[in-house]
C-alpha positions in Angstrom: 13.4 -45.6 59.5 13.6 -43.0 56.7 10.9 -42.0 54.2 12.9 -43.8 51.4 12.7 -47.0 53.4 8.9 -46.7 53.5 7.7 -45.1 50.3 4.1 -44.5 49.4 2.8 -47.1 46.9 2.1 -45.3 43.7 -0.3 -48.1 42.7 -2.3 -47.6 45.9 -2.3 -43.9 45.3 -3.5 -44.1 41.7 -6.1 -46.7 42.7 -7.4 -44.4 45.4 -7.7 -41.5 43.0 -9.3 -43.6 40.3 -11.8 -45.1 42.8 -12.7 -41.7 44.2 -13.4 -40.2 40.7 -15.4 -43.3 39.7 -17.5 -43.2 42.9 -18.2 -39.6 42.4 -20.2 -40.4 39.3 -22.8 -42.4 41.3 -22.3 -41.0 44.9 -24.0 -37.7 45.8 -23.0 -37.8 49.5 -19.6 -36.3 50.1 -19.3 -37.9 53.5 -19.4 -41.4 52.0 -16.8 -40.6 49.4 -14.4 -38.7 51.6 -14.5 -41.4 54.3 -13.1 -43.8 51.8 -10.5 -41.3 50.8 -9.4 -40.8 54.4 -9.1 -44.5 55.0 -6.9 -44.8 52.0 -4.8 -41.8 53.0 -4.2 -43.3 56.5 -3.2 -46.6 54.9 -0.9 -44.9 52.3 1.0 -42.9 54.9 0.9 -45.3 57.9 -1.0 -42.7 60.0 -3.3 -43.5 62.9 -6.1 -41.0 62.5 -7.1 -37.8 60.7 -9.7 -35.8 58.9 -10.6 -34.3 55.5 -12.7 -31.2 55.4 -13.8 -28.2 53.3 -13.0 -24.6 54.2 -15.9 -22.3 54.8 -16.0 -18.7 56.1 -17.9 -17.2 59.0 -19.9 -14.0 58.9 -16.8 -12.1 60.0 -14.8 -13.8 57.2 -12.8 -16.2 59.3 -12.0 -19.5 57.8 -13.1 -22.8 59.5 -13.2 -26.4 58.5 -16.2 -28.6 58.2 -15.1 -32.2 58.0 -16.5 -34.7 55.5 -14.5 -37.6 57.1 -13.1 -37.9 60.6 -11.5 -40.9 62.2 -13.5 -42.3 65.1 -11.2 -41.8 68.1 -13.9 -41.7 70.8 -12.3 -42.7 74.0 -15.3 -42.8 76.4 -19.1 -42.8 76.4 -19.3 -39.0 76.4 -17.0 -38.6 73.4 -18.7 -41.5 71.6 -22.0 -39.7 71.9 -20.5 -36.4 70.7 -18.8 -38.1 67.8 -22.1 -39.8 66.7 -23.9 -36.4 66.9 -21.4 -34.4 64.9 -20.7 -37.1 62.4 -24.1 -36.5 60.8 -23.6 -32.8 60.3 -19.8 -32.6 60.0 -17.3 -31.8 62.7 -16.2 -28.2 62.8 -12.6 -27.1 63.3 -12.3 -23.3 64.0 -9.4 -22.8 66.5 -6.7 -20.6 65.0 -4.3 -21.3 67.9 -3.8 -24.9 66.8 -1.8 -26.9 64.4 -4.6 -27.1 61.9 -5.4 -23.5 62.6 -2.0 -22.5 61.3 -2.9 -24.1 58.0 -6.0 -21.9 57.9 -4.1 -18.8 58.8 -1.3 -19.2 56.3 -2.7 -21.4 53.6 0.5 -23.4 53.8 1.3 -27.0 55.0 2.1 -27.4 58.6 4.4 -30.2 59.8 5.0 -30.9 63.4 7.0 -34.0 64.3 7.3 -32.9 68.0 3.9 -31.5 68.8 4.6 -31.5 72.6 7.2 -28.8 72.0 5.4 -27.0 69.2 4.1 -23.5 70.2 1.3 -23.7 67.7 -0.3 -26.6 69.5 -3.4 -25.9 71.5 -3.4 -29.1 73.6 -5.7 -32.1 73.7 -8.8 -33.0 75.7 -8.3 -35.4 78.6 -8.3 -38.9 77.4 -7.6 -38.0 73.8 -5.3 -40.4 72.0 -1.7 -39.1 71.9 -0.5 -36.8 69.2 3.0 -37.8 68.3 3.3 -36.2 64.9 1.0 -34.2 62.7 0.8 -32.8 59.2 -1.9 -30.5 57.8 -2.0 -30.0 54.1 -4.3 -27.5 52.3 -5.7 -28.2 48.8 -6.7 -25.6 46.3 -8.8 -25.1 43.2 -8.7 -22.1 40.9 -6.3 -20.4 43.3 -8.8 -20.7 46.1 -8.3 -22.6 49.4 -10.9 -25.3 49.3 -10.1 -27.6 52.1 -7.4 -29.5 54.0 -6.4 -32.9 55.2 -4.9 -33.5 58.6 -3.3 -36.8 59.6 -1.4 -37.9 62.7 1.1 -40.3 64.2 3.1 -41.6 61.3 5.8 -43.6 63.0 8.7 -42.0 61.2 7.1 -38.5 61.1 6.2 -36.3 58.2 8.2 -34.4 55.6 7.9 -32.1 52.6 8.7 -35.0 50.4 5.5 -36.7 51.6 3.5 -33.7 50.5 4.9 -33.9 47.0 4.1 -37.6 46.7 0.5 -36.9 47.8 -0.2 -34.2 45.2 -2.4 -36.4 43.0 -4.5 -37.2 46.1 -4.7 -33.6 47.1 -5.6 -32.5 43.6 -8.4 -35.1 43.5 -9.8 -33.7 46.8 -9.8 -30.2 45.3 -11.6 -31.4 42.2 -14.2 -33.2 44.2 -14.9 -30.2 46.5 -15.3 -28.0 43.4 -17.6 -30.5 41.8 -19.8 -30.7 44.9 -19.9 -26.9 45.1 -20.9 -26.7 41.4 -23.6 -29.3 42.0 -25.0 -27.3 45.0 -24.9 -24.1 42.9 -26.7 -25.8 40.0 -29.3 -27.3 42.4 -29.9 -23.8 44.0 -30.4 -22.4 40.5 -32.8 -25.2 39.6 -34.8 -24.7 42.8 -35.0 -20.9 42.2 -36.1 -21.6 38.6 -38.8 -24.0 39.8 -40.0 -21.5 42.4 -40.0 -18.7 39.7 -42.1 -20.9 37.4 -44.5 -21.8 40.2 -45.0 -18.1 41.0 -45.5 -17.4 37.3 -48.1 -20.1 37.1 -49.9 -18.7 40.1 -49.9 -15.2 38.6 -50.6 -16.4 35.1 -53.7 -14.7 33.9 -55.2 -16.3 30.8 -55.8 -14.2 27.7 -59.1 -14.8 26.1 -58.6 -14.8 22.3 -62.2 -15.4 21.3 -63.8 -18.3 19.4 -63.2 -20.5 22.5 -59.4 -20.0 22.5 -57.5 -19.1 25.7 -53.8 -18.5 25.9 -51.7 -19.0 29.1 -48.5 -16.8 28.8 -46.5 -18.2 31.7 -47.1 -21.8 30.6 -46.9 -20.8 26.9 -50.0 -23.0 26.3 -53.2 -22.7 24.3 -56.6 -24.3 25.0 -59.9 -24.3 23.2 -62.9 -25.0 25.3 -60.6 -26.1 28.1 -59.0 -28.7 25.8 -55.2 -28.2 25.3 -54.1 -27.7 21.7 -50.9 -29.2 20.4 -48.7 -26.6 18.8 -45.0 -26.7 18.0 -42.5 -24.6 20.0 -42.1 -22.2 17.1 -45.9 -21.9 16.6 -46.3 -21.1 20.3 -43.5 -18.5 20.2 -45.2 -16.9 17.2 -48.6 -16.9 18.9 -47.0 -15.5 22.1 -45.5 -12.6 20.1 -48.9 -11.8 18.5 -50.8 -12.1 21.8 -48.4 -10.0 23.8 -48.6 -7.2 21.2 -52.3 -7.6 20.2 -53.7 -4.9 18.1 -50.2 -3.8 17.2 -48.1 -4.7 14.2 -45.3 -7.1 15.1 -42.5 -6.7 12.6 -41.1 -9.6 10.7 -37.6 -9.1 12.0 -38.9 -9.0 15.6 -40.7 -12.3 15.3 -37.8 -14.0 13.5 -35.4 -12.9 16.3 -37.6 -14.5 18.9 -38.2 -17.7 17.1 -34.8 -18.4 15.5 -32.6 -16.4 17.8 -29.2 -16.0 16.1 -30.0 -18.1 13.1 -30.5 -16.3 9.8 -33.6 -17.5 8.0 -35.3 -16.5 4.8 -38.6 -14.7 4.7 -40.2 -17.9 3.4 -39.5 -19.6 6.7 -41.8 -17.2 8.6 -44.4 -17.2 5.9 -44.5 -21.0 6.1 -44.8 -21.0 9.9 -47.6 -18.5 9.7 -49.5 -20.7 7.2 -49.3 -23.6 9.6 -50.5 -21.6 12.6 -53.4 -20.2 10.6 -54.3 -23.7 9.5 -54.4 -24.9 13.1 -56.3 -21.8 14.4 -58.4 -20.7 11.4 -60.8 -18.6 13.5 -58.1 -16.3 14.9 -58.1 -12.9 13.2 -54.4 -12.7 12.2 -53.8 -10.1 9.6 -50.8 -9.6 7.3 -49.5 -6.1 7.0 -47.7 -6.3 3.7 -44.0 -5.6 3.9 -44.1 -4.9 7.6 -45.4 -7.8 9.8 -48.5 -9.4 11.3 -51.3 -8.1 13.4 -53.6 -10.0 15.8 -56.9 -8.1 16.3 -58.4 -8.8 19.7 -60.6 -6.9 22.3 -57.6 -6.9 24.7 
């Protein structure tokens, strides 16, 4: 049977890609998503078993694969136990002297339709299902090797033409890996930011402004007699500038740059903001230094 006699269904392929991208919107667990992709890949190619995994690097910069989806091919109680254990954390593939290892070493697809006679093969554990044909295909993103798929035992074997037909599938795998990496990076940054804010809060020493007012710099909050006062963001930034430089003149341009960033505003905007702040905090001794800026007089 030739590949032309058993073509890949483009409808199934496009459905698989569409489903995967749709599921990604709601699914945060890559294992669930990639297991569905692997099942579809096996169906599309008529293969018996396989895996889809992401490429990581060890401390000595050697690549290895952590699987997100692996076909259950346990053949006895011992391998069943092993499969169940590693399924939760992801099966690792790190042997270079193997068919999949050749993909890691070269970054190129590996096709072996006679594995028994292939010098790249590393052998199989006793009782392992037979390996009659194998293809390992890397997928990339931004020029970086992100992962690979490995499938086995297509009746008519594997070919370069099959790789070309699977490009939409492989591209989708690459996009999903990149998306998950970006999500993890974003989450790490969020966690670091939360930790930083927590440390700031712990170290936040309130500034007593007098007349019952207390300003909390890290929280950018103001209280009077322990009661929080409601100020707008711009009013709080203005107050923060005055408190941080108390007893010093803060120039108009310096204040405007902090409040409005890259937006050009008229002098009237700052004067209007100062009037509102003074109205809300009438007891605070905020002085106007004509033509220069503002000055908050405090015993700080």
